[in-house]
DSSP file (Angstrom, degrees, kcal/mol; ACC not computed):
  #  RESIDUE AA STRUCTURE BP1 BP2  ACC     N-H-->O    O-->H-N    N-H-->O    O-->H-N    TCO  KAPPA ALPHA  PHI   PSI    X-CA   Y-CA   Z-CA
    1    1 A M     >        0   0    0      0, 0.0     4,-2.3     0, 0.0     5,-0.2   0.000 360.0 360.0 360.0 -40.1    0.0    0.0    0.0
    2    2 A I  H  >  +     0   0    0      1,-0.2     4,-2.5     2,-0.2     5,-0.2   0.923 360.0  50.3 -61.4 -43.3    2.9    2.4    0.8
    3    3 A T  H  > S+     0   0    0      1,-0.2     4,-2.9     2,-0.2     5,-0.2   0.919 109.3  50.6 -61.4 -44.3    4.4    1.6   -2.6
    4    4 A A  H  > S+     0   0    0    110,-0.3     4,-2.1     1,-0.2    -1,-0.2   0.911 112.0  47.2 -61.2 -43.3    1.1    2.3   -4.4
    5    5 A A  H  X S+     0   0    0     -4,-2.3     4,-2.2     2,-0.2    -1,-0.2   0.911 113.4  48.4 -64.9 -42.1    0.7    5.7   -2.6
    6    6 A M  H  X S+     0   0    0     -4,-2.5     4,-2.4     2,-0.2    -2,-0.2   0.920 110.8  49.8 -65.2 -43.1    4.3    6.6   -3.4
    7    7 A L  H  X S+     0   0    0     -4,-2.9     4,-2.4     1,-0.2    -1,-0.2   0.881 109.6  52.5 -64.3 -36.5    3.9    5.7   -7.1
    8    8 A G  H  X S+     0   0    0     -4,-2.1     4,-2.2    -5,-0.2    -1,-0.2   0.915 110.3  47.6 -62.7 -42.6    0.7    7.7   -7.3
    9    9 A S  H  X S+     0   0    0     -4,-2.2     4,-2.5     2,-0.2    -2,-0.2   0.873 110.5  52.6 -65.8 -37.2    2.5   10.7   -5.8
   10   10 A I  H  X S+     0   0    0     -4,-2.4     4,-2.4     2,-0.2    -2,-0.2   0.925 109.9  48.0 -63.6 -44.9    5.4   10.2   -8.3
   11   11 A E  H  X S+     0   0    0     -4,-2.4     4,-2.4     2,-0.2    -2,-0.2   0.898 112.1  50.0 -63.6 -40.0    3.0   10.1  -11.2
   12   12 A E  H  X S+     0   0    0     -4,-2.2     4,-2.2     2,-0.2    -2,-0.2   0.929 111.9  46.6 -64.5 -45.5    1.3   13.3   -9.9
   13   13 A A  H  X S+     0   0    0     -4,-2.5     4,-2.2     2,-0.2    -2,-0.2   0.902 113.0  50.2 -64.8 -40.2    4.5   15.2   -9.5
   14   14 A G  H  X S+     0   0    0     -4,-2.4     4,-2.3     1,-0.2    -1,-0.2   0.914 109.9  49.7 -63.7 -42.4    5.7   14.1  -12.9
   15   15 A A  H  X S+     0   0    0     -4,-2.4     4,-2.4     1,-0.2    -1,-0.2   0.882 108.9  53.7 -63.3 -37.3    2.5   15.2  -14.5
   16   16 A A  H  X S+     0   0    0     -4,-2.2     4,-2.8     2,-0.2    -2,-0.2   0.921 107.9  49.9 -62.9 -43.4    2.8   18.6  -12.8
   17   17 A V  H  X S+     0   0    0     -4,-2.2     4,-1.7     1,-0.2    -2,-0.2   0.935 112.3  47.2 -60.3 -46.3    6.3   19.0  -14.2
   18   18 A L  H  X S+     0   0    0     -4,-2.3     4,-0.7     1,-0.2    -1,-0.2   0.892 113.7  48.0 -64.9 -38.5    5.1   18.2  -17.7
   19   19 A T  H >< S+     0   0    0     -4,-2.4     3,-0.7     1,-0.2    -2,-0.2   0.929 111.9  49.0 -66.0 -45.6    2.1   20.5  -17.4
   20   20 A L  H 3< S+     0   0    0     -4,-2.8    -1,-0.2     1,-0.2    -2,-0.2   0.805 119.1  38.3 -64.3 -29.7    4.2   23.4  -16.1
   21   21 A T  H >< S+     0   0    0     -4,-1.7     3,-2.3    -5,-0.2    -1,-0.2   0.393  78.8 136.2-106.0   2.6    6.8   23.1  -18.8
   22   22 A D  T << S-     0   0    0     -3,-0.7     3,-0.1    -4,-0.7    -3,-0.1  -0.318  84.4  -0.3 -56.2 120.9    4.5   22.3  -21.8
   23   23 A G  T 3  S+     0   0    0      1,-0.3     2,-0.3    -2,-0.1    -1,-0.3   0.405 100.1 132.4  81.9  -2.3    5.7   24.3  -24.7
   24   24 A L    <   -     0   0    0     -3,-2.3    -1,-0.3     4,-0.0     2,-0.2  -0.607  47.7-142.6 -84.7 141.9    8.5   26.1  -22.8
   25   25 A E     >  -     0   0    0     -2,-0.3     4,-2.3    -3,-0.1     3,-0.3  -0.564  34.1-100.7 -89.4 164.9   12.0   26.3  -24.2
   26   26 A E  H  > S+     0   0    0      1,-0.2     4,-2.8     2,-0.2     5,-0.2   0.913 122.3  49.8 -54.9 -48.0   15.0   26.0  -21.9
   27   27 A G  H  > S+     0   0    0      1,-0.2     4,-1.6     2,-0.2    -1,-0.2   0.853 109.4  52.3 -62.1 -35.2   15.6   29.8  -21.6
   28   28 A E  H  > S+     0   0    0     -3,-0.3     4,-0.7     2,-0.2    -1,-0.2   0.915 111.8  45.8 -66.8 -42.8   11.9   30.4  -20.9
   29   29 A L  H >< S+     0   0    0     -4,-2.3     3,-1.0     1,-0.2     7,-0.3   0.953 115.1  45.7 -63.5 -49.6   12.0   27.9  -18.0
   30   30 A L  H 3< S+     0   0    0     -4,-2.8    -1,-0.2     1,-0.3    -2,-0.2   0.770 113.4  51.3 -67.8 -24.4   15.2   29.1  -16.6
   31   31 A G  H 3< S+     0   0    0     -4,-1.6     2,-0.8    -5,-0.2    -1,-0.3   0.545  91.0  85.5 -88.8  -7.4   14.1   32.7  -16.9
   32   32 A S    <X  -     0   0    0     -3,-1.0     4,-2.7    -4,-0.7     5,-0.3  -0.829  59.2-167.0-100.0 106.8   10.7   32.2  -15.1
   33   33 A R  H  > S+     0   0    0     -2,-0.8     4,-2.1     1,-0.2    -1,-0.2   0.914  85.9  42.0 -59.4 -46.4   11.2   32.6  -11.4
   34   34 A L  H  > S+     0   0    0      2,-0.2     4,-2.3     1,-0.2     5,-0.2   0.950 119.1  41.6 -69.8 -49.8    7.8   31.1  -10.4
   35   35 A T  H  > S+     0   0    0      1,-0.2     4,-2.9     2,-0.2     5,-0.3   0.935 115.6  50.9 -63.9 -45.1    7.7   28.2  -12.9
   36   36 A R  H  X S+     0   0    0     -4,-2.7     4,-2.5    -7,-0.3    -1,-0.2   0.916 110.4  50.0 -57.8 -44.2   11.3   27.4  -12.3
   37   37 A G  H  X S+     0   0    0     -4,-2.1     4,-2.1    -5,-0.3    -1,-0.2   0.910 113.4  44.5 -62.4 -43.4   10.8   27.3   -8.6
   38   38 A E  H  X S+     0   0    0     -4,-2.3     4,-2.6     2,-0.2    -2,-0.2   0.891 113.3  50.0 -70.9 -38.7    7.7   25.0   -8.8
   39   39 A V  H  X S+     0   0    0     -4,-2.9     4,-2.6     2,-0.2     5,-0.2   0.916 110.9  50.5 -64.3 -41.7    9.4   22.7  -11.3
   40   40 A T  H  X S+     0   0    0     -4,-2.5     4,-2.0    -5,-0.3    -2,-0.2   0.915 111.3  48.9 -61.0 -42.9   12.5   22.5   -9.1
   41   41 A R  H  X S+     0   0    0     -4,-2.1     4,-2.1     2,-0.2    -2,-0.2   0.928 112.1  47.6 -62.8 -45.9   10.2   21.7   -6.1
   42   42 A Q  H  X S+     0   0    0     -4,-2.6     4,-2.6     1,-0.2    -2,-0.2   0.888 110.6  51.5 -65.4 -39.0    8.3   19.0   -8.0
   43   43 A L  H  X S+     0   0    0     -4,-2.6     4,-2.8     2,-0.2    -1,-0.2   0.881 108.8  52.6 -64.2 -36.5   11.6   17.4   -9.3
   44   44 A G  H  X S+     0   0    0     -4,-2.0     4,-2.4    -5,-0.2    -2,-0.2   0.901 108.4  49.9 -63.5 -41.0   12.8   17.4   -5.7
   45   45 A V  H  X S+     0   0    0     -4,-2.1     4,-2.8     2,-0.2     5,-0.3   0.939 112.1  48.5 -60.9 -47.4    9.6   15.6   -4.7
   46   46 A L  H  X S+     0   0    0     -4,-2.6     4,-2.8     1,-0.2     5,-0.3   0.944 111.9  47.9 -58.1 -50.2   10.1   13.1   -7.5
   47   47 A A  H  X S+     0   0    0     -4,-2.8     4,-2.0     1,-0.2    -1,-0.2   0.908 114.7  46.1 -60.0 -42.8   13.8   12.5   -6.5
   48   48 A A  H  X S+     0   0    0     -4,-2.4     4,-1.9     2,-0.2    -1,-0.2   0.918 113.9  47.2 -68.0 -43.7   12.9   12.0   -2.9
   49   49 A M  H  X S+     0   0    0     -4,-2.8     4,-0.6     1,-0.2    -2,-0.2   0.920 113.8  47.5 -65.9 -42.7   10.0    9.7   -3.5
   50   50 A L  H >< S+     0   0    0     -4,-2.8     3,-0.7    -5,-0.3    -1,-0.2   0.883 111.7  51.5 -65.4 -37.1   11.9    7.5   -5.9
   51   51 A R  H 3< S+     0   0    0     -4,-2.0    -1,-0.2    -5,-0.3    -2,-0.2   0.867 111.9  47.4 -63.7 -36.6   14.8    7.4   -3.5
   52   52 A D  H 3< S+     0   0    0     -4,-1.9    -1,-0.2    -5,-0.1    -2,-0.2   0.437  81.0 119.6 -91.6   0.2   12.5    6.3   -0.7
   53   53 A L  S << S-     0   0    0     -3,-0.7     5,-0.1    -4,-0.6   -50,-0.0  -0.346  77.6 -94.0 -60.6 145.9   10.7    3.5   -2.6
   54   54 A P    >>  -     0   0    0      0, 0.0     4,-1.9     0, 0.0     3,-0.9  -0.276  32.3-115.9 -58.2 148.3   11.1    0.1   -1.0
   55   55 A G  H 3> S+     0   0    0      1,-0.3     4,-2.4     2,-0.2     5,-0.2   0.823 114.4  60.7 -56.6 -34.3   13.9   -2.0   -2.5
   56   56 A S  H 3> S+     0   0    0      1,-0.2     4,-1.3     2,-0.2    -1,-0.3   0.870 105.9  47.8 -63.3 -35.3   11.4   -4.5   -3.8
   57   57 A A  H <> S+     0   0    0     -3,-0.9     4,-0.7     2,-0.2    -2,-0.2   0.916 111.1  49.1 -71.9 -42.9    9.7   -1.9   -5.9
   58   58 A T  H >< S+     0   0    0     -4,-1.9     3,-0.7     1,-0.2    -2,-0.2   0.889 111.5  49.9 -65.4 -36.5   13.0   -0.5   -7.3
   59   59 A Q  H 3< S+     0   0    0     -4,-2.4    -1,-0.2     1,-0.2    -2,-0.2   0.824 107.1  55.4 -68.8 -30.1   14.1   -4.1   -8.2
   60   60 A A  H 3< S+     0   0    0     -4,-1.3    -1,-0.2     1,-0.2    -2,-0.2   0.609 110.5  47.0 -77.2 -11.5   10.8   -4.7   -9.9
   61   61 A M    X<  +     0   0    0     -3,-0.7     3,-1.4    -4,-0.7    -1,-0.2  -0.534  63.9 159.0-128.8  66.1   11.3   -1.7  -12.1
   62   62 A P  T 3   +     0   0    0      0, 0.0     4,-0.2     0, 0.0    -1,-0.1   0.704  66.6  66.6 -67.0 -19.8   14.9   -1.9  -13.5
   63   63 A E  T 3  S+     0   0    0      2,-0.1     2,-0.1    38,-0.1    38,-0.1   0.663  75.3 102.3 -79.1 -13.2   14.3    0.4  -16.5
   64   64 A I  S <  S-     0   0    0     -3,-1.4     2,-2.0    -6,-0.2     3,-0.2  -0.469  85.8-116.9 -65.7 140.4   13.8    3.4  -14.3
   65   65 A D     >  +     0   0    0      1,-0.2     4,-2.1    29,-0.2     5,-0.2  -0.534  45.7 167.5 -81.3  77.7   16.9    5.6  -14.3
   66   66 A W  H  > S+     0   0    0     -2,-2.0     4,-2.1     1,-0.2    -1,-0.2   0.889  75.1  49.8 -62.1 -41.6   17.6    5.2  -10.6
   67   67 A A  H  > S+     0   0    0     -3,-0.2     4,-2.5     1,-0.2    -1,-0.2   0.896 108.6  53.6 -65.6 -39.3   21.1    6.7  -10.9
   68   68 A G  H  > S+     0   0    0      1,-0.2     4,-2.0     2,-0.2    -2,-0.2   0.893 109.5  47.9 -61.4 -40.0   19.8    9.6  -12.8
   69   69 A W  H  X S+     0   0    0     -4,-2.1     4,-2.3     2,-0.2    -1,-0.2   0.866 109.5  52.1 -70.9 -35.7   17.3   10.4  -10.1
   70   70 A R  H  X S+     0   0    0     -4,-2.1     4,-1.6     1,-0.2    -2,-0.2   0.939 111.5  47.7 -62.2 -44.4   19.9   10.1   -7.4
   71   71 A G  H  X S+     0   0    0     -4,-2.5     4,-3.0     1,-0.2    -2,-0.2   0.870 108.7  54.8 -62.4 -37.2   22.0   12.6   -9.3
   72   72 A M  H  X S+     0   0    0     -4,-2.0     4,-2.4     1,-0.2    -1,-0.2   0.926 104.9  53.0 -62.3 -44.7   19.0   14.8   -9.7
   73   73 A G  H  < S+     0   0    0     -4,-2.3     4,-0.4     1,-0.2    -1,-0.2   0.883 114.0  42.9 -58.1 -39.2   18.4   14.9   -6.0
   74   74 A I  H >< S+     0   0    0     -4,-1.6     3,-1.3     1,-0.2     4,-0.3   0.926 112.8  51.7 -71.6 -46.6   22.1   16.0   -5.5
   75   75 A A  H >< S+     0   0    0     -4,-3.0     3,-1.5     1,-0.3    -2,-0.2   0.833 101.3  61.5 -63.3 -33.4   22.0   18.5   -8.4
   76   76 A L  T 3< S+     0   0    0     -4,-2.4    -1,-0.3     1,-0.3    -2,-0.2   0.712  99.4  56.5 -68.3 -18.3   18.9   20.3   -7.1
   77   77 A R  T <  S+     0   0    0     -3,-1.3    -1,-0.3    -4,-0.4    -2,-0.2   0.544  98.2  80.7 -87.1  -7.4   20.7   21.2   -3.9
   78   78 A E  S <  S-     0   0    0     -3,-1.5     2,-0.3    -4,-0.3    -3,-0.0  -0.358  72.3-134.9 -89.5 172.7   23.5   22.9   -5.9
   79   79 A E        +     0   0    0     -2,-0.1     3,-0.4     4,-0.0     4,-0.1  -0.908  58.1  24.1-122.8 155.5   23.4   26.4   -7.4
   80   80 A G  S >> S-     0   0    0     -2,-0.3     4,-1.9     1,-0.2     3,-0.5  -0.498 109.8 -18.3  97.4-160.7   24.5   27.6  -10.9
   81   81 A P  H 3> S+     0   0    0      0, 0.0     4,-2.8     0, 0.0     5,-0.2   0.812 127.5  57.9 -59.9 -36.0   24.9   25.9  -14.3
   82   82 A A  H 3> S+     0   0    0     -3,-0.4     4,-2.2     1,-0.2     5,-0.2   0.910 108.9  46.4 -63.2 -40.3   24.9   22.3  -13.0
   83   83 A R  H <> S+     0   0    0     -3,-0.5     4,-2.7     2,-0.2    -1,-0.2   0.916 111.6  51.5 -66.6 -42.2   21.6   22.8  -11.4
   84   84 A D  H  X S+     0   0    0     -4,-1.9     4,-2.3     2,-0.2    -2,-0.2   0.918 111.0  48.0 -60.2 -44.1   20.2   24.5  -14.5
   85   85 A E  H  X S+     0   0    0     -4,-2.8     4,-2.5     1,-0.2    -1,-0.2   0.907 112.5  48.8 -63.5 -42.1   21.4   21.6  -16.7
   86   86 A A  H  X S+     0   0    0     -4,-2.2     4,-2.7    -5,-0.2    -2,-0.2   0.899 109.4  53.1 -64.4 -40.6   19.9   19.0  -14.3
   87   87 A L  H  X S+     0   0    0     -4,-2.7     4,-2.2     2,-0.2    -2,-0.2   0.942 112.7  42.8 -59.9 -49.3   16.6   20.9  -14.3
   88   88 A W  H  X S+     0   0    0     -4,-2.3     4,-2.6     2,-0.2     5,-0.3   0.895 113.3  52.3 -67.0 -39.8   16.3   20.9  -18.0
   89   89 A F  H  X>S+     0   0    0     -4,-2.5     4,-2.3     1,-0.2     5,-1.9   0.908 110.3  49.5 -61.2 -42.0   17.5   17.2  -18.3
   90   90 A G  I  <>S+     0   0    0     -4,-2.7     5,-2.9     3,-0.2    -2,-0.2   0.927 113.8  45.1 -61.3 -45.8   14.8   16.3  -15.7
   91   91 A V  I  <5S+     0   0    0     -4,-2.2    -2,-0.2    -5,-0.2    -1,-0.2   0.913 123.8  31.7 -65.9 -45.1   12.1   18.2  -17.6
   92   92 A R  I  <5S+     0   0    0     -4,-2.6    -2,-0.2    -5,-0.2    -1,-0.2   0.675 137.2   7.1 -93.0 -18.3   13.0   16.9  -21.1
   93   93 A S  I  X5S+     0   0    0     -4,-2.3     4,-2.2    -5,-0.3     5,-0.3   0.686 120.9  47.3-127.9 -59.1   14.3   13.4  -20.4
   94   94 A L  I  ><S+     0   0    0     -5,-1.9     4,-2.3     1,-0.2     5,-0.2   0.916 113.9  44.3 -64.7 -48.1   14.1   12.0  -16.9
   95   95 A V  H  ><S+     0   0    0     -5,-2.9     4,-2.7    -6,-0.2     5,-0.3   0.959 115.3  46.2 -65.0 -51.8   10.5   12.8  -16.2
   96   96 A P  H  > S+     0   0    0      0, 0.0     4,-2.1     0, 0.0    -1,-0.2   0.917 115.3  47.2 -58.7 -41.5    9.0   11.7  -19.5
   97   97 A A  H  X S+     0   0    0     -4,-2.2     4,-2.4     2,-0.2    -2,-0.2   0.917 112.8  49.1 -64.8 -42.6   11.0    8.5  -19.5
   98   98 A T  H  X S+     0   0    0     -4,-2.3     4,-2.4    -5,-0.3    -1,-0.2   0.930 111.8  47.7 -63.8 -45.6   10.0    7.7  -15.9
   99   99 A L  H  X S+     0   0    0     -4,-2.7     4,-1.8     1,-0.2    -1,-0.2   0.879 110.8  52.7 -64.4 -36.9    6.3    8.3  -16.5
  100  100 A S  H  X S+     0   0    0     -4,-2.1     4,-1.8    -5,-0.3    -1,-0.2   0.931 110.8  46.4 -62.9 -45.0    6.5    6.2  -19.6
  101  101 A W  H  X S+     0   0    0     -4,-2.4     4,-2.9     1,-0.2    -2,-0.2   0.878 108.5  55.9 -66.6 -36.0    8.0    3.3  -17.7
  102  102 A L  H  X S+     0   0    0     -4,-2.4     4,-2.3     1,-0.2    -1,-0.2   0.881 105.6  52.2 -64.1 -35.9    5.5    3.7  -14.9
  103  103 A R  H  X S+     0   0    0     -4,-1.8     4,-1.3     2,-0.2    -1,-0.2   0.918 110.7  48.1 -63.2 -42.4    2.7    3.3  -17.5
  104  104 A V  H  X S+     0   0    0     -4,-1.8     4,-2.6     1,-0.2     3,-0.4   0.941 113.5  46.6 -61.6 -47.6    4.3    0.1  -18.7
  105  105 A Y  H  X S+     0   0    0     -4,-2.9     4,-3.1     1,-0.2     7,-0.2   0.836 104.3  61.3 -66.7 -32.0    4.7   -1.2  -15.2
  106  106 A R  H  < S+     0   0    0     -4,-2.3    -1,-0.2    -5,-0.2    -2,-0.2   0.874 113.4  38.0 -61.0 -35.5    1.2   -0.3  -14.3
  107  107 A Q  H  < S+     0   0    0     -4,-1.3    -2,-0.2    -3,-0.4    -1,-0.2   0.891 124.2  37.7 -80.7 -42.4    0.1   -2.7  -17.0
  108  108 A S  H  < S+     0   0    0     -4,-2.6    -2,-0.2     1,-0.2    -3,-0.2   0.769 132.4  24.0 -85.0 -25.7    2.7   -5.4  -16.5
  109  109 A Q    ><  +     0   0    0     -4,-3.1     3,-1.9    -5,-0.2     4,-0.4  -0.475  66.4 162.4-136.2  63.7    2.8   -5.3  -12.7
  110  110 A P  G >>  +     0   0    0      0, 0.0     3,-1.2     0, 0.0     4,-0.6   0.737  67.3  74.4 -61.1 -22.0   -0.5   -3.9  -11.5
  111  111 A E  G >4 S+     0   0    0      1,-0.3     3,-0.6     2,-0.2  -107,-0.1   0.802  88.3  60.7 -61.8 -27.5    0.1   -5.2   -7.9
  112  112 A L  G <4 S+     0   0    0     -3,-1.9    -1,-0.3    -7,-0.2  -105,-0.2   0.795 111.3  39.4 -66.1 -27.2    2.7   -2.4   -7.4
  113  113 A F  G <4 S+     0   0    0     -3,-1.2     2,-0.4    -4,-0.4    -1,-0.2   0.378  93.9 105.3-104.5   0.8    0.0    0.2   -8.0
  114  114 A R    <<  -     0   0    0     -4,-0.6     2,-0.4    -3,-0.6  -110,-0.3  -0.703  63.0-138.5 -92.6 131.6   -2.8   -1.5   -6.1
  115  115 A F        -     0   0    0     -2,-0.4     2,-0.1  -111,-0.1    -2,-0.1  -0.694  30.0-110.9 -82.2 137.4   -4.0   -0.3   -2.8
  116  116 A A              0   0    0     -2,-0.4    -1,-0.1     1,-0.1     0, 0.0  -0.415 360.0 360.0 -67.9 143.4   -4.8   -3.1   -0.3
  117  117 A A              0   0    0     -2,-0.1    -1,-0.1    -3,-0.0    -2,-0.0   0.454 360.0 360.0 -82.5 360.0   -8.4   -3.5    0.5
Protein backbone atom coordinates (compact mmCIF):
# COMPACT_ATOMS: atom_id res chain seq x y z
CA UNK A 1 0.00 0.00 0.00
CA UNK A 2 2.87 2.38 0.78
CA UNK A 3 4.39 1.62 -2.62
CA UNK A 4 1.08 2.30 -4.40
CA UNK A 5 0.68 5.65 -2.64
CA UNK A 6 4.26 6.63 -3.40
CA UNK A 7 3.92 5.66 -7.06
CA UNK A 8 0.73 7.70 -7.26
CA UNK A 9 2.55 10.72 -5.82
CA UNK A 10 5.41 10.20 -8.25
CA UNK A 11 3.00 10.15 -11.19
CA UNK A 12 1.26 13.30 -9.93
CA UNK A 13 4.53 15.21 -9.49
CA UNK A 14 5.71 14.08 -12.92
CA UNK A 15 2.45 15.19 -14.52
CA UNK A 16 2.81 18.55 -12.78
CA UNK A 17 6.30 19.02 -14.22
CA UNK A 18 5.09 18.20 -17.73
CA UNK A 19 2.11 20.53 -17.40
CA UNK A 20 4.20 23.40 -16.06
CA UNK A 21 6.78 23.08 -18.80
CA UNK A 22 4.55 22.28 -21.77
CA UNK A 23 5.72 24.35 -24.72
CA UNK A 24 8.55 26.06 -22.82
CA UNK A 25 12.04 26.35 -24.21
CA UNK A 26 15.00 26.02 -21.87
CA UNK A 27 15.59 29.77 -21.65
CA UNK A 28 11.94 30.41 -20.87
CA UNK A 29 11.96 27.90 -18.04
CA UNK A 30 15.20 29.14 -16.57
CA UNK A 31 14.06 32.75 -16.88
CA UNK A 32 10.74 32.24 -15.14
CA UNK A 33 11.21 32.55 -11.40
CA UNK A 34 7.81 31.11 -10.44
CA UNK A 35 7.69 28.24 -12.93
CA UNK A 36 11.33 27.38 -12.35
CA UNK A 37 10.77 27.32 -8.58
CA UNK A 38 7.75 25.04 -8.81
CA UNK A 39 9.40 22.71 -11.32
CA UNK A 40 12.45 22.50 -9.06
CA UNK A 41 10.20 21.68 -6.11
CA UNK A 42 8.32 18.98 -8.04
CA UNK A 43 11.57 17.43 -9.29
CA UNK A 44 12.76 17.37 -5.68
CA UNK A 45 9.57 15.56 -4.68
CA UNK A 46 10.13 13.05 -7.47
CA UNK A 47 13.75 12.45 -6.55
CA UNK A 48 12.91 11.99 -2.86
CA UNK A 49 9.95 9.67 -3.48
CA UNK A 50 11.92 7.54 -5.93
CA UNK A 51 14.83 7.40 -3.48
CA UNK A 52 12.52 6.26 -0.69
CA UNK A 53 10.65 3.54 -2.57
CA UNK A 54 11.06 0.10 -1.00
CA UNK A 55 13.87 -1.96 -2.47
CA UNK A 56 11.41 -4.55 -3.75
CA UNK A 57 9.75 -1.86 -5.89
CA UNK A 58 13.01 -0.55 -7.30
CA UNK A 59 14.11 -4.08 -8.17
CA UNK A 60 10.78 -4.71 -9.89
CA UNK A 61 11.29 -1.66 -12.13
CA UNK A 62 14.86 -1.92 -13.45
CA UNK A 63 14.31 0.35 -16.46
CA UNK A 64 13.75 3.43 -14.28
CA UNK A 65 16.90 5.57 -14.28
CA UNK A 66 17.61 5.22 -10.56
CA UNK A 67 21.11 6.66 -10.85
CA UNK A 68 19.77 9.62 -12.81
CA UNK A 69 17.25 10.36 -10.07
CA UNK A 70 19.90 10.10 -7.36
CA UNK A 71 21.99 12.57 -9.34
CA UNK A 72 18.95 14.83 -9.74
CA UNK A 73 18.44 14.91 -5.99
CA UNK A 74 22.05 16.00 -5.53
CA UNK A 75 22.04 18.51 -8.40
CA UNK A 76 18.91 20.26 -7.13
CA UNK A 77 20.75 21.16 -3.93
CA UNK A 78 23.46 22.92 -5.94
CA UNK A 79 23.43 26.41 -7.44
CA UNK A 80 24.52 27.55 -10.86
CA UNK A 81 24.89 25.93 -14.27
CA UNK A 82 24.94 22.33 -13.02
CA UNK A 83 21.56 22.81 -11.40
CA UNK A 84 20.20 24.47 -14.54
CA UNK A 85 21.41 21.56 -16.68
CA UNK A 86 19.89 19.04 -14.28
CA UNK A 87 16.61 20.92 -14.27
CA UNK A 88 16.35 20.89 -18.05
CA UNK A 89 17.47 17.25 -18.25
CA UNK A 90 14.79 16.32 -15.74
CA UNK A 91 12.08 18.17 -17.65
CA UNK A 92 12.97 16.92 -21.11
CA UNK A 93 14.33 13.45 -20.44
CA UNK A 94 14.11 12.01 -16.94
CA UNK A 95 10.46 12.82 -16.15
CA UNK A 96 8.99 11.73 -19.51
CA UNK A 97 10.99 8.48 -19.50
CA UNK A 98 10.04 7.71 -15.91
CA UNK A 99 6.33 8.34 -16.52
CA UNK A 100 6.45 6.18 -19.65
CA UNK A 101 8.01 3.31 -17.73
CA UNK A 102 5.49 3.69 -14.92
CA UNK A 103 2.68 3.29 -17.47
CA UNK A 104 4.33 0.09 -18.70
CA UNK A 105 4.74 -1.20 -15.16
CA UNK A 106 1.15 -0.29 -14.27
CA UNK A 107 0.06 -2.72 -17.00
CA UNK A 108 2.65 -5.44 -16.48
CA UNK A 109 2.84 -5.31 -12.66
CA UNK A 110 -0.48 -3.85 -11.45
CA UNK A 111 0.12 -5.17 -7.94
CA UNK A 112 2.70 -2.41 -7.41
CA UNK A 113 0.00 0.21 -7.99
CA UNK A 114 -2.85 -1.48 -6.14
CA UNK A 115 -4.01 -0.28 -2.76
CA UNK A 116 -4.77 -3.08 -0.34
CA UNK A 117 -8.44 -3.46 0.49
